C-alpha positions in Angstrom: 8.0 11.9 -24.7 8.0 8.8 -25.1 7.0 5.2 -24.3 10.2 4.4 -23.1 10.6 7.6 -21.1 6.8 8.2 -19.7 7.2 4.3 -18.1 11.0 4.6 -16.6 9.4 8.2 -14.7 6.4 6.1 -13.5 8.3 3.1 -11.5 11.2 5.7 -10.6 9.6 8.3 -9.8 9.4 9.4 -5.2 6.1 9.6 -6.1 4.6 6.0 -4.4 1.8 4.9 -2.7 3.2 2.9 0.6 6.2 3.2 2.4 7.8 0.0 4.6 6.8 -0.1 7.9 3.2 1.7 6.9 0.4 0.3 8.2 -2.4 -0.9 6.1 -5.8 -2.1 6.3 -7.7 -4.3 4.5 -10.3 -3.1 2.9 -13.8 -4.7 4.7 -14.7 -6.6 1.3 -11.4 -8.5 0.5 -11.7 -9.9 4.3 -14.7 -9.7 5.1 -14.5 -12.3 8.8 -11.6 -10.1 10.2 -13.6 -7.3 12.3 -11.8 -4.1 12.0 -9.3 -3.8 14.1 -7.7 -6.7 13.6 -7.0 -6.1 10.2 -4.0 -3.5 9.8 -0.6 -4.6 8.6 2.3 -2.7 8.3 4.1 -2.8 5.3 7.5 -5.0 4.9 9.0 -3.8 1.1 7.2 -1.5 -2.0 8.4 -3.9 -5.4 9.5 -2.1 -8.2 5.7 -3.0 -9.9 4.0 -0.6 -7.0 2.6 -3.3 -5.4 3.9 -4.4 -1.3 4.9 -7.8 1.0 3.3 -7.2 4.0 4.7 -8.9 7.8 2.4 -11.8 8.7 0.7 -11.4 5.8 2.2 -13.7 2.5 1.4 -12.4 -1.1 2.2 -9.5 -3.3 -1.3 -6.4 -2.8 -2.0 -4.2 -4.6 -2.5 -0.2 -3.5 -6.4 -1.2 -4.5 -6.3 -4.0 -1.9 -6.5 -1.9 0.7 -8.8 1.2 2.6 -7.8 4.5 1.3 -4.6 5.9 3.2 -6.0 9.4 5.3 -2.5 11.4 6.3 -4.1 13.7 8.3 -6.1 11.0 10.9 -3.1 11.0 13.0 -1.9 14.1 13.1 -2.5 16.2 16.0 -4.3 19.6 16.3 
């Protein structure tokens, strides 16, 4: 597989870290002045680069800016 094919697959893959309307929380290091409950934001748009735009917060943000997502956190037992 050549470089172009790998690059194409990377940016067209369905396996992405974020989806629109998903809730994310900034890492405390990025926003130390905010209390934990005040930090969640919703994703507005996922860009082809993998960065995201947020509702109510300007700029593009990458995955490492946020706390790891725990999909089982909201699961009901």
